[in-house]
C-alpha positions in Angstrom: -122.5 -2.0 -152.5 -123.4 -2.7 -156.0 -120.3 -2.2 -158.5 -118.8 -3.2 -161.7 -115.9 -1.0 -161.0 -112.2 -2.0 -159.6 -112.4 -2.8 -155.7 -109.9 -3.5 -153.1 -109.7 -4.8 -149.4 -107.5 -6.3 -147.0 -107.5 -9.6 -146.3 -106.6 -11.6 -143.2 -107.1 -14.9 -144.8 -104.3 -17.8 -145.1 -102.0 -17.3 -148.2 -103.1 -20.7 -149.8 -106.7 -20.0 -149.2 -106.5 -16.4 -150.6 -104.7 -17.6 -153.7 -107.0 -20.3 -154.4 -110.2 -18.2 -153.8 -109.1 -15.4 -156.2 -108.4 -17.9 -158.9 -111.7 -19.8 -158.4 -113.3 -16.5 -159.0 -111.8 -15.9 -162.0 -112.4 -19.4 -163.2 -116.0 -18.8 -162.2 -116.2 -15.8 -164.4 -117.2 -13.5 -161.2 -114.1 -11.4 -161.5 -111.8 -10.8 -164.4 -108.5 -10.5 -162.3 -106.9 -10.0 -159.1 -103.5 -8.5 -157.8 -102.2 -8.9 -154.1 -99.4 -8.4 -152.0 -98.7 -9.7 -148.5 -97.4 -7.1 -146.0 -95.6 -7.8 -142.8 -96.9 -6.0 -139.7 -95.7 -2.4 -139.0 -94.8 -1.2 -135.6 -98.3 -0.6 -134.9 -99.9 -3.8 -136.2 -99.7 -7.5 -135.1 -100.9 -9.5 -138.0 -99.6 -10.2 -141.5 -102.2 -9.1 -144.2 -102.7 -8.9 -147.8 -103.7 -6.1 -149.9 -105.9 -7.1 -152.7 -107.6 -5.4 -155.5 -110.0 -7.0 -158.1 -112.0 -6.2 -161.3 -115.6 -7.5 -161.4 -116.8 -9.2 -164.4 -120.2 -8.2 -163.8 -122.1 -6.1 -161.5 -121.2 -7.4 -158.1 -122.9 -7.2 -154.6 -119.8 -6.6 -152.4 -121.2 -7.9 -149.2 -122.0 -11.2 -150.7 -118.5 -11.3 -152.3 -116.9 -10.6 -148.6 -118.8 -13.8 -147.7 -116.7 -15.8 -150.3 -113.7 -15.0 -148.2 -114.8 -16.7 -144.7 -112.4 -19.1 -143.7 -112.5 -21.1 -140.6 -109.0 -22.1 -139.4 -108.5 -24.9 -137.0 -107.7 -23.5 -133.5 -108.9 -20.1 -134.2 -112.2 -18.9 -132.5 -113.4 -16.7 -135.1 -113.3 -17.2 -139.0 -110.7 -15.0 -141.2 -111.9 -12.8 -143.8 -111.6 -9.7 -145.6 -112.4 -5.8 -144.6 -115.3 -4.4 -146.6 -114.5 -3.9 -150.1 -114.2 0.0 -151.4 -113.7 1.5 -154.6 -110.0 1.9 -155.7 -107.6 3.1 -158.4 -104.9 1.0 -159.8 -102.3 3.4 -159.5 -102.8 4.2 -155.7 -103.0 0.4 -155.2 -100.0 -0.4 -156.4 -98.1 2.4 -155.0 -99.4 1.9 -151.7 -99.2 -1.7 -152.1 -95.2 -1.6 -152.4 -95.2 1.2 -149.9 -93.5 3.5 -152.4 -91.5 6.1 -150.7 -92.1 8.8 -152.9 -96.0 8.1 -152.9 -96.1 7.7 -149.2 -94.1 10.8 -148.8 -96.8 12.9 -150.8 -99.3 11.5 -148.6 -97.4 12.7 -145.4 -96.8 9.2 -144.4 -93.7 6.5 -144.1 -93.5 2.6 -143.4 -90.7 0.6 -142.0 -91.3 -2.3 -144.7 -91.2 -1.7 -148.3 -92.0 -4.1 -151.3 -91.1 -4.4 -154.9 -92.9 -5.7 -158.2 -92.0 -9.3 -157.4 -93.9 -9.3 -154.3 -97.1 -8.5 -155.9 -99.1 -11.9 -156.9 -101.6 -11.9 -159.5 -103.9 -14.0 -161.7 -102.7 -11.9 -164.8 -98.8 -11.5 -165.0 -98.8 -9.7 -168.3 -101.6 -7.2 -167.0 -99.7 -6.6 -163.8 -96.5 -5.4 -165.9 -98.7 -3.1 -167.9 -100.5 -1.7 -164.6 -96.8 -1.2 -163.1 -95.5 0.5 -166.0 -98.4 3.1 -166.3 -98.1 3.7 -162.5 -94.5 4.6 -162.7 -94.7 6.7 -165.9 -93.4 10.4 -165.2 -92.2 9.7 -161.6 -89.9 11.9 -159.8 -86.6 10.1 -160.2 -84.2 12.8 -158.4 -86.5 12.4 -155.2 -86.7 8.7 -155.5 -83.0 8.3 -155.7 -82.5 10.7 -152.9 -85.0 8.2 -150.6 -83.3 5.3 -151.8 -79.7 6.5 -150.9 -81.0 7.6 -147.6 -82.3 4.0 -147.1 -78.8 2.5 -148.3 -76.9 4.5 -145.6 -75.7 7.2 -147.4 -75.0 10.4 -145.2 -75.9 13.6 -145.8 -72.6 14.9 -146.7 -71.7 12.1 -149.1 -75.2 12.8 -151.0 -74.5 16.5 -151.4 -70.9 15.3 -152.8 -72.7 13.5 -155.7 -74.3 16.7 -157.3 -77.9 15.2 -157.3 -79.3 17.9 -155.0 -80.3 21.2 -156.6 -78.7 24.2 -154.5 -82.0 26.0 -154.5 -83.6 23.1 -152.9 -81.2 22.0 -150.3 -83.2 22.3 -147.1 -86.5 20.7 -148.8 -84.3 17.8 -149.8 -82.5 17.5 -146.5 -86.1 17.3 -144.7 -86.7 14.6 -147.1 -83.5 12.7 -146.8 -83.5 13.0 -142.9 -87.0 11.5 -142.8 -85.8 8.3 -144.8 -82.5 7.7 -142.6 -83.9 5.7 -140.1 -87.7 5.3 -141.0 -90.6 4.5 -138.7 -94.1 3.9 -139.4 -96.0 7.3 -139.9 -99.6 7.0 -141.0 -100.7 10.7 -141.1 -102.9 10.4 -138.4 -104.6 7.5 -139.6 -105.2 4.2 -137.8 -103.5 0.9 -138.6 -105.7 -1.7 -140.4 -106.2 -3.6 -137.1 -108.0 -0.8 -135.7 -110.7 -1.0 -138.5 -113.8 -2.9 -137.9 -113.4 -6.2 -139.4 -114.1 -9.8 -138.8 -110.8 -11.4 -138.9 
C-alpha cells in the first residue's frame, strides 16, 4: 500500500529495538512521529506486543516500511517484526490502545488488561497530550464512572446508594456494571492478534 495517511500495526519486536527504530525513522525524515503502547497478553494470547501508530512524512510503501522492523533475535528461529500496516484514526487508536472501557463496550468487547496515558510511549510528547485531549472531549462520564467503580470492587447496592444511576436507565446500567465486575477478554467474535497472519 502506498500512503501518506496515518497508519498502525502490531509489533512483536523487542522494546529497545522498536523504540530505536521509530526514533531512527523520525531522524531520517521518513515519519513525522510515532506513538506506541505495550500490551500484556490477554487470556487468548501468548506474547507481549506493542500497538503502534505513525504518520508518514512522505508517500510510503508500507511493505518496504514493514521490512524496516525485521529483527533477528538470538536463540529464536524466526525474526521478529510487525503485522502489515493498515489505515488508522488517532482517536480509535488511543482508545483501543489503553483498552478504554467505554470504547470497548461500544464495540461489544472487553479486556482484562487496561492502561493509562502514561503507558503510551511517543516521539512527540506534546503532540500525544493534544491527541489524548482531543479523543476524550465529550466522553460519557457517567458510564465511565460506573465502569471504574465496578472495577474497583463496589457492589451494585453500594452504587445505587450513590445516586449516580438514573432510575429510568436502571437495567441498562446494571447490565454494564455486571459486565465489568469480573472482566474477561471479549472480542465480539474477532480473533486475537496471534491468530492473524504475521511474521513474528
